[in-house]
N, C-alpha and C positions, 0 to 999 in steps of 0.2 A: 778665591785665591788673591794674594797680594799683587798689586801692580808694580812692585819694586823692580827696578833695573839697576845694574851695577853702578851706573853713573849717579844715581840718586844720593848715595852716601859715600862719595869718594873719600871723605876724610873720617870715616868710621874708625873708632879706636877700640881697643880691647875693653876699656872701661864701659864703652857704650854697649857692647855685647853682654858684659856682666850685668849691667843695669837692666837690660832686656830680660835676661834669664831670671833675675831676682823679681822683677815686676810680674813676669808670667807666673812665678811660683806663688806670689801673693794674691793673684787675681781670683782664685777660687773657681776657676773654670771647671765644668763637669769633666771628670777624667775620660768619659766616653767620647768627648769632643777633642781631646788632645792626642798627640802622637803616642802610640803604644811602644814603639821601638825607636831608640835613639842610635843613629849611626854616626860615629865620630872617627876622625882620622888625623894623623899627625901633620899631614901636608896635603895640599891638593894634588900633588904628584902621586898620592896613594889612591886617587879616585879610580883610576883604570882598574886596579885590583878590587877595590871596594864596591864597584858597580855590580859585582856578582851578588852582593847582599841585596841591592835594589831589585835585581832580576828575580831573585827567589821570592821576595815579599810580593812583588807585582804578580808573580805566578800564582800566589795564594790569595790574591784579591785585595792586597793592601794598596793604598795610594800615598804618594809623598805629600806631606803637609808642609807648606812653606809659610803659612800665616797661622800663628798659634791661636789667634782669636777667630779665624775663619777657615775651619778645616774642610777637607773634601767630603763628598757625599758618602764615601765608603766608611763602614763602621771602624775598620782598622787602618791605621796610618803609621807612617814613620817620618822622621826628620833627619837632616844631615848637617853636620858642622865640621869645620876644621878646628881642631883643638890640639895645639902642640904642648907636650909635656915639658919641653925644654925652653921653647921660645915664649910661650904664654902660660906658665904654670898657674897663674891666678885665674885664667879662664878655665883651665882644667878643673881646678878646685870648685869654681862656681858651677860648672856644668854638673859635676858629680854631686855636689851638695844640694842643688835645687832639683835634681832629676825626679825624686819621689813626689815633691809638691807640684811638679809640672805634669804629673801623670804618666811619666815614663815607667814602663814595667820591666824592660830588658834593654841593655845597652850592648851594641856590637861595636867594638873598638879595634881599629887597625893601625899599625905603625910599622915602619921599616927601619933599617939600619941595625947596628949591633946594640944600640941603646934604645930599644923600642919600648919605652917605659909607659906610654899612654894607657894601654889596656890594664896593666897590673896596678898602676897608680889610681886609675879611675875605679877599679874594683875595690880598692881600699877606701876611697873617698865616698863612693856611692853605696857601700854596703848597708843593708843586705840586698839591694837590687842586684840581680845576677848580671855579670859582665862576661861577654864572650869575646875572647881575644883573637885577632887575626894577624899573624905575622905576615907582613907584606912580602918579605924576602926570607930565604932559607936562613940567612944569618941572623934573623930576628927571632927565631924560634926560642932559643934559650932565654932570651930576655923576657919574652912574653909569658912563658910558662913558669918562670922562676919565682914563684910565690912561696912564702914560708907557711908551715902548718898553721891553720886557723885563719888564714887570709886567702880564701879560695878564689880561683878564676877558672872558667871553662875556656878551653882554647882549641882551635882547629889547626890543621897543618898549614904550612906556608901558602898563602894565596887563596885559600879555600873560603872566601867570604860568602859564597853561595851556601855552603854547609852551615856557616855561622848563623845566617839568617834563618835557615830551616830549623836550627836548634832553638833560636829565639821563638819561632812560631810554635814549636813543640812545647815550650814552657808556657806560653800563653794558652795553648790548647787545653791545658789541664782545667782551665776555668771557662773556656769558650768552646762549646760543642761544635759550632760551625767551623772553627779552625781545625778541629780534629778531623772533621769530615773532609775538609779540603786537603789536609795532609795525606789522608788515606787515599783519596782520589788521585793525588799527584803520584804517590808511590805506586798505585796500581797502573797508572799510565806508563811508568818506567818499566814495570814488569811486562806489560803488554807489548811495549816496544822491543824488548829483548826477545819475546816469543815470536814476533813478526820477523825480526832479523834472523833468528834461528831457522824459521821455516823457509824464508826466502833464500838464505845461503845454501841450505840443503837442496831446495827444489830447483834453483837456477844454476847452481854450481858456482865455484869461487870466481871464475873469470867474468861470467855474466853478471854475478852479484855486484862485483866491483864496478863494472861498466854502468849498471843500473844506478848505483849510489852516486857515481860521478855525474850522471845526468840530472840528478835531483837538485 
């Protein structure tokens, strides 16, 4: 992993990031060594919501890749960038245009506000790479899903970045059996948890069940 710290590049510019993306796209790195999922958001204030996508991917055995040329040991990885459709449109274009050559297979894009344009704009630019939009707020839903016929985007409900990442993994699982197995195991664990809750609620009774849950 990289030894980068925020103070190393205090004067970084949007053009620096664009050149980085373009350089990575031209590097010819084996796609098995690059991030499979790109997570982007319009502002770092969206990170609290978008962390759900990280949690879902980690649950499925992905690791975060912070150095394009020195990935983690895990076979599947993801990266994270802040890409504003309104403040840094040129960076948004560069990210979408270089995604395929950088080995990205699916993009999870989150944005908030009434003009949450990052997911749908990225879907147009990165096409045919699938983009899963995450409205960070309820008021962002209409903006995220408002794509015309012929310009598709997949979208989840407001704040459901965890589900967005699960959908990304489902897409990848069509080509990777190991991910399909992990998804099935994850689903079965949820089913098992419901069964245990049902048994315990019945056998303990409501009051004791609530006390037991509060103690955990």
